N, CA, C and O of each residue as an XYZ file, in Angstrom:
676
protein
N     -42.610    -60.533     42.563
C     -43.693    -60.599     43.527
C     -44.124    -62.041     43.678
O     -44.194    -62.787     42.702
N     -44.403    -62.414     44.867
C     -44.836    -63.769     45.182
C     -46.303    -63.948     44.816
O     -47.056    -62.975     44.782
N     -46.719    -65.191     44.539
C     -48.143    -65.440     44.305
C     -48.952    -65.121     45.559
O     -48.397    -64.882     46.631
N     -50.254    -65.124     45.405
C     -51.135    -64.863     46.544
C     -50.830    -65.847     47.669
O     -50.487    -67.000     47.410
N     -50.954    -65.396     48.919
C     -50.598    -66.250     50.041
C     -51.543    -67.431     50.248
O     -51.209    -68.349     50.996
N     -52.696    -67.434     49.617
C     -53.617    -68.537     49.804
C     -53.174    -69.710     48.945
O     -52.695    -69.527     47.826
N     -53.335    -70.899     49.470
C     -52.888    -72.094     48.754
C     -53.907    -72.559     47.737
O     -53.564    -73.337     46.846
N     -55.131    -72.118     47.836
C     -56.172    -72.575     46.927
C     -56.478    -71.568     45.821
O     -57.573    -71.591     45.258
N     -55.558    -70.713     45.510
C     -55.779    -69.711     44.464
C     -55.492    -70.340     43.098
O     -54.351    -70.703     42.812
N     -56.522    -70.470     42.255
C     -56.322    -71.076     40.943
C     -55.839    -70.080     39.875
O     -55.495    -70.483     38.764
N     -55.814    -68.796     40.208
C     -55.455    -67.767     39.230
C     -53.954    -67.846     38.943
O     -53.148    -67.814     39.873
N     -53.569    -67.949     37.661
C     -52.132    -67.943     37.344
C     -51.468    -66.676     37.888
O     -52.074    -65.605     37.920
N     -50.229    -66.820     38.308
C     -49.518    -65.736     38.989
C     -49.580    -64.428     38.216
O     -49.845    -63.382     38.809
N     -49.343    -64.458     36.908
C     -49.292    -63.216     36.131
C     -50.660    -62.567     35.942
O     -50.740    -61.426     35.488
N     -51.750    -63.283     36.286
C     -53.097    -62.721     36.165
C     -53.694    -62.313     37.512
O     -54.836    -61.857     37.570
N     -52.944    -62.471     38.573
C     -53.435    -62.062     39.881
C     -53.382    -60.534     39.966
O     -52.383    -59.932     39.573
N     -54.429    -59.909     40.468
C     -54.493    -58.443     40.477
C     -53.292    -57.761     41.126
O     -52.813    -56.751     40.610
N     -52.803    -58.277     42.223
C     -51.658    -57.645     42.881
C     -50.404    -57.761     42.013
O     -49.590    -56.839     41.962
N     -50.254    -58.896     41.335
C     -49.123    -59.074     40.417
C     -49.262    -58.135     39.221
O     -48.273    -57.559     38.767
N     -50.476    -57.977     38.709
C     -50.701    -57.045     37.602
C     -50.367    -55.622     38.028
O     -49.807    -54.849     37.251
N     -50.713    -55.280     39.265
C     -50.368    -53.956     39.788
C     -48.852    -53.770     39.808
O     -48.349    -52.737     39.364
N     -48.127    -54.754     40.314
C     -46.662    -54.657     40.373
C     -46.055    -54.548     38.980
O     -45.117    -53.778     38.770
N     -46.583    -55.312     38.030
C     -46.089    -55.227     36.653
C     -46.358    -53.851     36.060
O     -45.497    -53.279     35.392
N     -47.549    -53.322     36.302
C     -47.913    -52.004     35.780
C     -47.034    -50.921     36.398
O     -46.588    -50.004     35.709
N     -46.789    -51.033     37.695
C     -45.973    -50.042     38.394
C     -44.545    -50.021     37.860
O     -43.886    -48.982     37.887
N     -44.073    -51.148     37.383
C     -42.717    -51.219     36.852
C     -42.626    -51.037     35.344
O     -41.522    -50.979     34.802
N     -43.745    -50.947     34.662
C     -43.743    -50.806     33.203
C     -43.239    -49.417     32.806
O     -43.493    -48.431     33.497
N     -42.530    -49.358     31.692
C     -41.876    -48.127     31.264
C     -42.837    -46.946     31.206
O     -42.573    -45.917     31.828
N     -43.907    -47.062     30.500
C     -44.812    -45.926     30.331
C     -45.679    -45.689     31.565
O     -45.852    -44.547     31.992
N     -46.222    -46.756     32.135
C     -47.173    -46.605     33.227
C     -46.528    -46.134     34.516
O     -47.208    -45.581     35.380
N     -45.227    -46.342     34.661
C     -44.563    -45.854     35.881
C     -44.481    -44.328     35.890
O     -44.209    -43.739     36.937
N     -44.707    -43.681     34.760
C     -44.682    -42.219     34.724
C     -45.695    -41.633     35.695
O     -45.439    -40.600     36.314
N     -46.840    -42.284     35.833
C     -47.881    -41.773     36.738
C     -47.450    -41.857     38.195
O     -48.019    -41.169     39.043
N     -46.459    -42.685     38.502
C     -46.005    -42.850     39.883
C     -44.864    -41.909     40.239
O     -44.443    -41.868     41.395
N     -44.358    -41.159     39.279
C     -43.226    -40.269     39.536
C     -43.622    -39.118     40.443
O     -44.785    -38.717     40.491
N     -42.642    -38.594     41.160
C     -42.875    -37.428     42.019
C     -43.101    -36.194     41.153
O     -42.779    -36.199     39.965
N     -43.649    -35.146     41.740
C     -44.080    -33.920     41.076
C     -43.301    -33.448     39.871
O     -43.817    -33.501     38.754
N     -42.064    -32.985     40.058
C     -41.337    -32.372     38.953
C     -40.958    -33.391     37.883
O     -40.952    -33.058     36.698
N     -40.644    -34.620     38.272
C     -40.301    -35.644     37.283
C     -41.517    -35.986     36.425
O     -41.390    -36.195     35.219
N     -42.680    -36.042     37.039
C     -43.935    -36.307     36.319
C     -44.207    -35.211     35.289
O     -44.488    -35.497     34.125
N     -44.120    -33.960     35.727
C     -44.394    -32.848     34.818
C     -43.313    -32.741     33.741
O     -43.601    -32.332     32.616
N     -42.096    -33.098     34.071
C     -41.009    -33.067     33.088
C     -41.278    -34.093     31.970
O     -41.059    -33.798     30.795
N     -41.746    -35.282     32.332
C     -42.085    -36.297     31.320
C     -43.195    -35.787     30.399
O     -43.112    -35.924     29.178
N     -44.231    -35.200     30.993
C     -45.318    -34.657     30.175
C     -44.823    -33.515     29.298
O     -45.253    -33.366     28.154
N     -43.918    -32.713     29.844
C     -43.334    -31.624     29.053
C     -42.542    -32.145     27.866
O     -42.587    -31.566     26.781
N     -41.820    -33.234     28.069
C     -41.076    -33.831     26.958
C     -42.017    -34.348     25.871
O     -41.744    -34.186     24.682
N     -43.107    -34.959     26.273
C     -44.085    -35.432     25.285
C     -44.647    -34.245     24.516
O     -44.805    -34.304     23.296
N     -44.945    -33.169     25.233
C     -45.469    -31.968     24.576
C     -44.428    -31.380     23.616
O     -44.765    -30.984     22.500
N     -43.169    -31.326     24.050
C     -42.102    -30.772     23.201
C     -41.908    -31.618     21.953
O     -41.753    -31.081     20.856
N     -41.917    -32.937     22.112
C     -41.786    -33.798     20.930
C     -43.031    -33.701     20.056
O     -42.945    -33.883     18.841
N     -44.172    -33.422     20.648
C     -45.384    -33.203     19.863
C     -45.252    -31.992     18.957
O     -45.835    -31.942     17.874
N     -44.469    -31.006     19.422
C     -44.210    -29.821     18.592
C     -43.463    -30.195     17.318
O     -43.658    -29.560     16.282
N     -42.622    -31.201     17.379
C     -41.872    -31.645     16.191
C     -42.837    -32.068     15.088
O     -42.593    -31.812     13.909
N     -43.924    -32.710     15.475
C     -44.928    -33.119     14.491
C     -45.920    -32.006     14.183
O     -46.272    -31.788     13.023
N     -46.371    -31.300     15.216
C     -47.437    -30.311     15.037
C     -46.930    -28.982     14.486
O     -47.665    -28.287     13.785
N     -45.691    -28.620     14.789
C     -45.152    -27.336     14.336
C     -45.159    -27.160     12.823
O     -45.678    -26.156     12.336
N     -44.600    -28.101     12.063
C     -44.627    -27.954     10.607
C     -46.037    -27.947     10.015
O     -46.305    -27.257      9.032
N     -46.923    -28.716     10.621
C     -48.307    -28.724     10.129
C     -48.958    -27.366     10.387
O     -49.650    -26.831      9.521
N     -48.736    -26.814     11.570
C     -49.290    -25.500     11.902
C     -48.673    -24.418     11.018
O     -49.349    -23.460     10.645
N     -47.387    -24.570     10.683
C     -46.709    -23.569      9.855
C     -47.271    -23.528      8.443
O     -47.231    -22.478      7.802
N     -47.793    -24.638      7.941
C     -48.400    -24.621      6.606
C     -49.734    -23.899      6.603
O     -50.154    -23.368      5.575
N     -50.404    -23.875      7.750
C     -51.703    -23.203      7.839
C     -51.577    -21.744      8.256
O     -52.308    -20.884      7.763
N     -50.649    -21.470      9.165
C     -50.471    -20.122      9.709
C     -48.988    -19.786      9.682
O     -48.198    -20.360     10.432
N     -48.621    -18.866      8.823
C     -47.214    -18.485      8.704
C     -46.726    -17.903     10.035
O     -47.321    -16.958     10.553
N     -45.640    -18.469     10.589
C     -45.161    -17.989     11.890
C     -44.764    -16.508     11.888
O     -44.895    -15.841     12.914
N     -44.283    -15.986     10.760
C     -43.871    -14.585     10.697
C     -45.051    -13.628     10.671
O     -45.017    -12.582     11.318
N     -46.092    -13.977      9.931
C     -47.214    -13.052      9.787
C     -48.358    -13.312     10.763
O     -49.182    -12.427     10.992
N     -48.422    -14.492     11.332
C     -49.515    -14.832     12.231
C     -48.984    -15.672     13.403
O     -49.364    -16.832     13.560
N     -48.104    -15.079     14.224
C     -47.431    -15.881     15.261
C     -48.368    -16.438     16.339
O     -48.148    -17.547     16.827
N     -49.404    -15.690     16.715
C     -50.290    -16.169     17.773
C     -51.066    -17.411     17.334
O     -51.126    -18.400     18.064
N     -51.655    -17.355     16.147
C     -52.415    -18.502     15.671
C     -51.506    -19.694     15.384
O     -51.885    -20.839     15.632
N     -50.314    -19.429     14.865
C     -49.347    -20.511     14.665
C     -49.007    -21.169     15.998
O     -49.005    -22.395     16.099
N     -48.722    -20.371     17.011
C     -48.347    -20.905     18.322
C     -49.501    -21.673     18.954
O     -49.299    -22.757     19.501
N     -50.700    -21.124     18.883
C     -51.864    -21.803     19.445
C     -52.142    -23.118     18.723
O     -52.446    -24.129     19.357
N     -52.038    -23.100     17.411
C     -52.307    -24.302     16.628
C     -51.256    -25.383     16.909
O     -51.612    -26.539     17.139
N     -49.995    -25.028     16.894
C     -48.923    -25.996     17.144
C     -48.973    -26.498     18.591
O     -48.769    -27.685     18.845
N     -49.239    -25.605     19.525
C     -49.335    -26.025     20.928
C     -50.512    -26.964     21.145
O     -50.410    -27.941     21.888
N     -51.620    -26.665     20.497
C     -52.786    -27.548     20.604
C     -52.521    -28.910     19.993
O     -52.937    -29.929     20.546
N     -51.837    -28.943     18.864
C     -51.479    -30.226     18.254
C     -50.535    -31.019     19.133
O     -50.674    -32.235     19.267
N     -49.568    -30.328     19.735
C     -48.631    -30.999     20.642
C     -49.347    -31.485     21.894
O     -49.024    -32.545     22.430
N     -50.318    -30.711     22.356
C     -51.075    -31.099     23.548
C     -51.939    -32.336     23.283
O     -52.276    -33.071     24.211
N     -52.294    -32.561     22.024
C     -53.064    -33.760     21.693
C     -52.260    -35.023     22.014
O     -52.828    -36.033     22.431
N     -50.949    -34.966     21.820
C     -50.102    -36.108     22.184
C     -50.131    -36.344     23.691
O     -50.190    -37.487     24.146
N     -50.089    -35.269     24.455
C     -50.150    -35.382     25.912
C     -51.511    -35.937     26.327
O     -51.598    -36.783     27.217
N     -52.558    -35.463     25.684
C     -53.905    -35.949     25.988
C     -54.011    -37.450     25.738
O     -54.549    -38.181     26.569
N     -53.502    -37.910     24.604
C     -53.545    -39.340     24.307
C     -52.741    -40.147     25.326
O     -53.165    -41.224     25.746
N     -51.601    -39.630     25.713
C     -50.786    -40.301     26.720
C     -51.539    -40.395     28.047
O     -51.585    -41.459     28.663
N     -52.126    -39.288     28.484
C     -52.862    -39.279     29.746
C     -54.057    -40.235     29.703
O     -54.347    -40.913     30.689
N     -54.743    -40.287     28.574
C     -55.865    -41.214     28.454
C     -55.391    -42.657     28.525
O     -56.058    -43.499     29.127
N     -54.246    -42.952     27.917
C     -53.700    -44.319     27.983
C     -53.312    -44.671     29.420
O     -53.607    -45.768     29.894
N     -52.661    -43.756     30.099
C     -52.299    -43.995     31.493
C     -53.549    -44.205     32.344
O     -53.595    -45.103     33.185
N     -54.546    -43.381     32.122
C     -55.766    -43.465     32.917
C     -56.498    -44.791     32.693
O     -56.948    -45.422     33.649
N     -56.615    -45.206     31.444
C     -57.320    -46.466     31.186
C     -56.555    -47.660     31.763
O     -57.166    -48.591     32.287
N     -55.248    -47.637     31.670
C     -54.453    -48.725     32.236
C     -54.586    -48.820     33.745
O     -54.806    -49.902     34.289
N     -54.452    -47.683     34.422
C     -54.550    -47.689     35.883
C     -55.986    -47.947     36.336
O     -56.195    -48.525     37.402
N     -56.976    -47.533     35.550
C     -58.372    -47.830     35.891
C     -58.633    -49.336     35.836
O     -59.360    -49.880     36.668
N     -58.043    -49.990     34.863
C     -58.176    -51.438     34.758
C     -57.615    -52.110     36.013
O     -58.243    -53.007     36.576
N     -56.448    -51.678     36.440
C     -55.832    -52.245     37.640
C     -56.699    -51.966     38.867
O     -56.889    -52.847     39.706
N     -57.222    -50.752     38.975
C     -58.100    -50.402     40.085
C     -59.313    -51.324     40.111
O     -59.704    -51.808     41.173
N     -59.900    -51.564     38.965
C     -61.066    -52.433     38.879
C     -60.720    -53.862     39.291
O     -61.475    -54.491     40.032
N     -59.589    -54.378     38.818
C     -59.181    -55.746     39.155
C     -58.917    -55.890     40.659
O     -59.246    -56.910     41.264
N     -58.321    -54.858     41.244
C     -58.035    -54.917     42.678
C     -59.305    -54.775     43.514
O     -59.419    -55.403     44.567
N     -60.242    -53.977     43.072
C     -61.433    -53.664     43.867
C     -62.532    -54.714     43.772
O     -63.336    -54.853     44.694
N     -62.576    -55.442     42.687
C     -63.655    -56.414     42.498
C     -63.519    -57.595     43.443
O     -62.418    -57.998     43.818
N     -64.665    -58.133     43.815
C     -64.693    -59.275     44.720
C     -64.287    -60.553     44.004
O     -63.808    -61.491     44.641
N     -64.470    -60.604     42.698
C     -64.089    -61.798     41.945
C     -63.064    -61.429     40.879
O     -62.992    -60.284     40.433
N     -62.283    -62.412     40.487
C     -61.226    -62.217     39.490
C     -61.504    -63.125     38.308
O     -61.620    -64.340     38.464
N     -61.610    -62.534     37.126
C     -61.722    -63.328     35.903
C     -60.320    -63.650     35.432
O     -59.431    -62.799     35.456
N     -60.130    -64.882     35.005
C     -58.807    -65.294     34.538
C     -58.954    -66.390     33.489
O     -60.028    -66.963     33.307
N     -57.861    -66.662     32.813
C     -57.821    -67.698     31.783
C     -56.713    -68.668     32.137
O     -55.580    -68.267     32.405
N     -57.044    -69.938     32.136
C     -56.049    -70.936     32.510
C     -55.022    -71.148     31.409
O     -53.822    -71.199     31.681
N     -55.479    -71.272     30.171
C     -54.515    -71.521     29.098
C     -54.804    -70.719     27.838
O     -53.964    -70.696     26.938
N     -55.935    -70.071     27.736
C     -56.256    -69.289     26.544
C     -57.586    -68.587     26.704
O     -58.234    -68.707     27.744
N     -57.995    -67.858     25.687
C     -59.197    -67.041     25.749
C     -60.467    -67.872     25.843
O     -61.510    -67.355     26.244
N     -60.402    -69.132     25.485
C     -61.585    -69.979     25.402
C     -61.943    -70.665     26.721
O     -62.986    -71.314     26.802
N     -61.129    -70.542     27.732
C     -61.420    -71.245     28.980
C     -61.436    -70.294     30.184
O     -60.806    -70.561     31.207
N     -62.150    -69.212     30.048
C     -62.216    -68.227     31.112
C     -62.899    -68.766     32.359
O     -63.864    -69.526     32.281
N     -62.384    -68.362     33.497
C     -62.907    -68.780     34.791
C     -63.064    -67.538     35.675
O     -62.559    -66.462     35.354
N     -63.763    -67.709     36.776
C     -63.902    -66.640     37.766
C     -63.564    -67.224     39.129
O     -63.979    -68.331     39.471
N     -62.800    -66.453     39.901
C     -62.420    -66.871     41.256
C     -62.884    -65.813     42.230
O     -62.600    -64.630     42.047
N     -63.594    -66.226     43.259
C     -64.026    -65.312     44.316
C     -62.874    -65.133     45.289
O     -62.329    -66.111     45.800
N     -62.506    -63.892     45.545
C     -61.416    -63.627     46.476
C     -61.860    -63.925     47.911
O     -62.968    -63.567     48.311
N     -60.994    -64.577     48.673
C     -61.297    -64.725     50.107
C     -61.260    -63.347     50.781
O     -60.645    -62.423     50.249
N     -61.902    -63.197     51.929
C     -61.975    -61.880     52.572
C     -60.616    -61.216     52.811
O     -60.490    -60.009     52.606
N     -59.599    -61.966     53.237
C     -58.295    -61.354     53.517
C     -57.612    -60.861     52.244
O     -56.921    -59.843     52.264
N     -57.803    -61.576     51.141
C     -57.230    -61.146     49.856
C     -57.978    -59.922     49.345
O     -57.373    -58.986     48.823
N     -59.292    -59.936     49.497
C     -60.105    -58.806     49.059
C     -59.735    -57.536     49.823
O     -59.611    -56.466     49.226
N     -59.558    -57.651     51.134
C     -59.181    -56.491     51.951
C     -57.804    -55.979     51.518
O     -57.615    -54.775     51.345
N     -56.848    -56.890     51.345
C     -55.500    -56.483     50.931
C     -55.530    -55.768     49.574
O     -54.921    -54.711     49.407
N     -56.244    -56.356     48.611
C     -56.315    -55.753     47.276
C     -57.003    -54.390     47.313
O     -56.576    -53.457     46.633
N     -58.050    -54.279     48.095
C     -58.755    -52.990     48.173
C     -57.912    -51.927     48.864
O     -58.005    -50.746     48.530
N     -57.096    -52.336     49.820
C     -56.178    -51.376     50.440
C     -55.160    -50.862     49.423
O     -54.858    -49.669     49.397
N     -54.638    -51.742     48.600
C     -53.703    -51.329     47.545
C     -54.411    -50.390     46.585
O     -53.849    -49.370     46.186
N     -55.644    -50.724     46.208
C     -56.400    -49.858     45.302
C     -56.636    -48.488     45.934
O     -56.454    -47.462     45.277
N     -57.038    -48.466     47.193
C     -57.358    -47.201     47.867
C     -56.142    -46.309     48.074
O     -56.223    -45.094     47.894
N     -55.017    -46.908     48.451
C     -53.868    -46.099     48.854
C     -52.751    -46.006     47.828
O     -51.850    -45.181     47.976
N     -52.790    -46.825     46.804
C     -51.746    -46.776     45.783
C     -52.271    -46.368     44.410
O     -51.668    -45.537     43.731
N     -53.395    -46.954     44.006
C     -53.876    -46.741     42.636
C     -54.788    -45.525     42.537
O     -54.632    -44.729     41.611
N     -55.711    -45.358     43.436
C     -56.656    -44.233     43.323
C     -55.993    -42.866     43.422
O     -56.447    -41.938     42.753
N     -54.942    -42.693     44.222
C     -54.245    -41.404     44.160
C     -53.637    -41.128     42.777
O     -53.575    -39.977     42.345
N     -53.196    -42.172     42.094
C     -52.678    -41.989     40.731
C     -53.799    -41.576     39.784
O     -53.624    -40.693     38.945
N     -54.947    -42.221     39.929
C     -56.094    -41.855     39.083
C     -56.541    -40.421     39.362
O     -56.889    -39.682     38.441
N     -56.529    -40.038     40.625
C     -56.893    -38.664     40.985
C     -55.920    -37.672     40.354
O     -56.331    -36.634     39.835
N     -54.635    -37.994     40.402
C     -53.615    -37.129     39.809
C     -53.793    -37.034     38.295
O     -53.666    -35.951     37.723
N     -54.087    -38.155     37.645
C     -54.289    -38.137     36.195
C     -55.533    -37.329     35.830
O     -55.524    -36.599     34.839
N     -56.604    -37.450     36.620
C     -57.806    -36.632     36.369
C     -57.497    -35.152     36.546
O     -57.959    -34.322     35.763
N     -56.717    -34.818     37.571
C     -56.349    -33.413     37.793
C     -55.492    -32.896     36.641
O     -55.665    -31.758     36.204
N     -54.582    -33.712     36.153
C     -53.749    -33.304     35.019
C     -54.604    -33.089     33.777
O     -54.404    -32.129     33.033
N     -55.558    -33.990     33.559
C     -56.480    -33.809     32.435
C     -57.285    -32.523     32.588
O     -57.525    -31.825     31.603
N     -57.701    -32.203     33.800
C     -58.443    -30.965     34.043
C     -57.577    -29.748     33.744
O     -58.059    -28.780     33.155
N     -56.314    -29.779     34.137
C     -55.395    -28.673     33.840
C     -55.233    -28.538     32.332
O     -55.291    -27.432     31.795
N     -55.031    -29.654     31.652
C     -54.851    -29.628     30.199
C     -56.092    -29.079     29.501
O     -55.981    -28.276     28.574
N     -57.249    -29.502     29.935
C     -58.488    -28.998     29.325
C     -58.721    -27.524     29.651
O     -59.272    -26.793     28.828
N     -58.314    -27.084     30.825
C     -58.431    -25.660     31.172
C     -57.527    -24.815     30.284
O     -57.931    -23.759     29.799
N     -56.324    -25.278     30.079
C     -55.399    -24.564     29.189
C     -55.960    -24.537     27.777
O     -55.858    -23.525     27.084
N     -56.554    -25.649     27.347
C     -57.160    -25.700     26.010
C     -58.326    -24.712     25.899
O     -58.509    -24.085     24.855
N     -59.103    -24.574     26.957
C     -60.221    -23.618     26.940
C     -59.707    -22.185     26.848
O     -60.263    -21.368     26.114
N     -58.657    -21.886     27.587
C     -58.062    -20.537     27.529
C     -57.491    -20.278     26.143
O     -57.659    -19.187     25.597
N     -56.817    -21.273     25.568
C     -56.264    -21.116     24.220
C     -57.387    -20.958     23.197
O     -57.267    -20.185     22.247
N     -58.469    -21.691     23.399
C     -59.618    -21.550     22.495
C     -60.225    -20.160     22.569
O     -60.614    -19.592     21.549
N     -60.306    -19.614     23.768
C     -60.829    -18.255     23.921
C     -59.897    -17.251     23.252
O     -60.362    -16.311     22.608
N     -58.594    -17.438     23.396
C     -57.633    -16.545     22.736
C     -57.770    -16.640     21.227
O     -57.667    -15.635     20.523
N     -58.001    -17.847     20.730
C     -58.168    -18.046     19.292
C     -59.368    -17.256     18.773
O     -59.304    -16.621     17.720
N     -60.458    -17.308     19.530
C     -61.690    -16.623     19.114
C     -61.552    -15.113     19.234
O     -62.058    -14.376     18.388
N     -60.871    -14.644     20.280
C     -60.777    -13.210     20.533
C     -59.797    -12.482     19.612
O     -59.962    -11.294     19.336
N     -58.789    -13.195     19.144
C     -57.793    -12.541     18.262
C     -58.175    -12.850     16.824
O     -58.172    -14.010     16.410
N     -58.505    -11.806     16.058
C     -58.943    -12.038     14.677
C     -57.768    -12.443     13.782
O     -56.623    -12.050     14.004
N     -58.092    -13.234     12.778
C     -57.089    -13.606     11.784
C     -56.789    -12.388     10.908
O     -57.699    -11.620     10.595
N     -55.531    -12.203     10.510
C     -55.222    -11.043      9.654
C     -55.731    -11.214      8.250
O     -55.549    -10.328      7.415
């Protein structure tokens, strides 16, 4: 990606909001949020399945799968879902940061290190361009991540109700 089109932009290229957006969009983990429907859900399913590798044995020590299959399944599924929850929260915080950088009128940046922070006011044309990217590229991703979190929490509520309604043997 090219630097900002303005010649008086003091922000280093890698700290410019549009460049940060492009880097995030191409990053291994963060690009998952940009995937189309089935590919997105397949990635989350893989995280959940690998979460079972960790959560299954732990759940089996608490609830024997042979004698208490429902509680074992609910416990292991909930543990595996915790991995998905952490992943979704990481994706959400990363994309929220990009949304904030694109939407703000000013950009905080560092010229050479943490001790020399500066602020640059975006010119109107840069601000409009960045806000358009935020509105049409980043916010739909945030909306999708919030919806996924809502689905995950709804499933957790249903599983919690099943846990309460089915007595332990």
